[in-house]
C-alpha positions in Angstrom: 317.1 -186.5 34.7 315.9 -183.3 36.5 312.6 -183.7 34.8 312.1 -187.1 36.3 313.0 -185.9 39.8 310.7 -182.9 39.4 307.9 -185.2 38.2 308.3 -187.5 41.2 308.4 -184.7 43.7 305.4 -183.0 42.1 303.4 -186.3 42.0 304.2 -186.9 45.7 303.1 -183.4 46.7 299.9 -183.8 44.7 299.1 -187.2 46.3 299.7 -185.8 49.8 297.5 -182.7 49.0 294.7 -184.9 47.7 294.9 -187.1 50.9 294.7 -184.1 53.2 291.8 -182.6 51.3 289.9 -185.9 51.4 290.8 -186.5 55.1 290.0 -182.9 56.3 287.4 -183.1 59.1 283.9 -181.8 58.4 282.4 -179.7 61.2 279.7 -181.6 63.1 280.9 -185.0 61.9 283.1 -187.5 63.8 286.8 -186.5 64.0 289.8 -188.7 64.7 292.6 -187.0 66.7 295.9 -188.9 66.9 297.9 -188.1 70.0 301.5 -188.8 70.9 302.2 -192.5 71.6 301.8 -193.4 75.2 299.2 -190.8 76.0 296.7 -192.3 78.5 292.9 -192.3 78.0 292.3 -189.8 80.8 294.8 -187.4 79.1 293.2 -187.8 75.7 289.7 -187.3 77.3 290.9 -184.1 78.9 292.4 -182.8 75.7 289.1 -183.5 73.8 287.0 -181.9 76.5 289.4 -178.9 76.6 288.9 -178.5 72.9 285.2 -178.5 73.3 284.3 -181.9 72.0 282.3 -184.9 73.0 284.1 -188.3 73.1 282.7 -191.1 70.9 285.5 -193.6 71.3 289.0 -193.7 72.9 291.7 -196.1 71.9 294.9 -195.9 74.1 296.7 -198.6 72.0 296.5 -196.5 68.8 296.5 -193.1 70.8 293.4 -192.0 68.9 290.2 -190.3 70.1 287.1 -190.2 67.9 285.0 -187.2 68.9 282.5 -184.7 67.7 282.7 -180.9 68.2 280.4 -178.2 67.2 282.6 -175.3 66.3 284.2 -174.7 62.9 287.6 -174.4 64.6 287.3 -177.6 66.6 290.0 -179.4 64.6 292.4 -176.5 65.3 291.5 -176.7 69.0 292.5 -180.4 69.0 295.9 -179.5 67.5 296.3 -176.9 70.3 295.3 -179.6 72.8 298.2 -181.8 71.7 296.9 -183.8 68.7 299.6 -184.3 66.0 297.1 -185.3 63.3 293.3 -184.6 63.0 291.4 -186.2 60.2 287.9 -187.4 59.2 286.7 -189.9 61.8 285.1 -192.4 59.4 288.4 -192.6 57.4 290.4 -193.2 60.5 288.1 -195.8 61.9 288.3 -197.8 58.7 292.1 -197.5 58.6 292.4 -198.6 62.2 290.0 -201.5 61.6 292.0 -202.7 58.6 295.3 -202.4 60.5 294.0 -204.5 63.3 292.7 -207.2 60.8 296.2 -207.3 59.3 297.9 -207.7 62.6 295.4 -210.3 64.0 295.7 -212.4 60.9 
């Protein structure tokens, strides 16, 4: 029974690791920064600007900012600015688009 539990936990850990490797932002490419729910567009814009990025798209409903930054540590700067998740922008845009399609029917 322990082997099954270990196998399940190991599989979950590997799946999460694979997701984070695939979703890790590439410097110079669009990055999606998810902020705490309820954060306004001006607050997100200030956070992105403070991290040294240029805004491509802001979505206050999803509390996500799509932006581009030049530095290799831009993703880390977004975390310091208040983002709780920073991933590849193209992946995030397709996920948000799919979620909206599902909710809109």
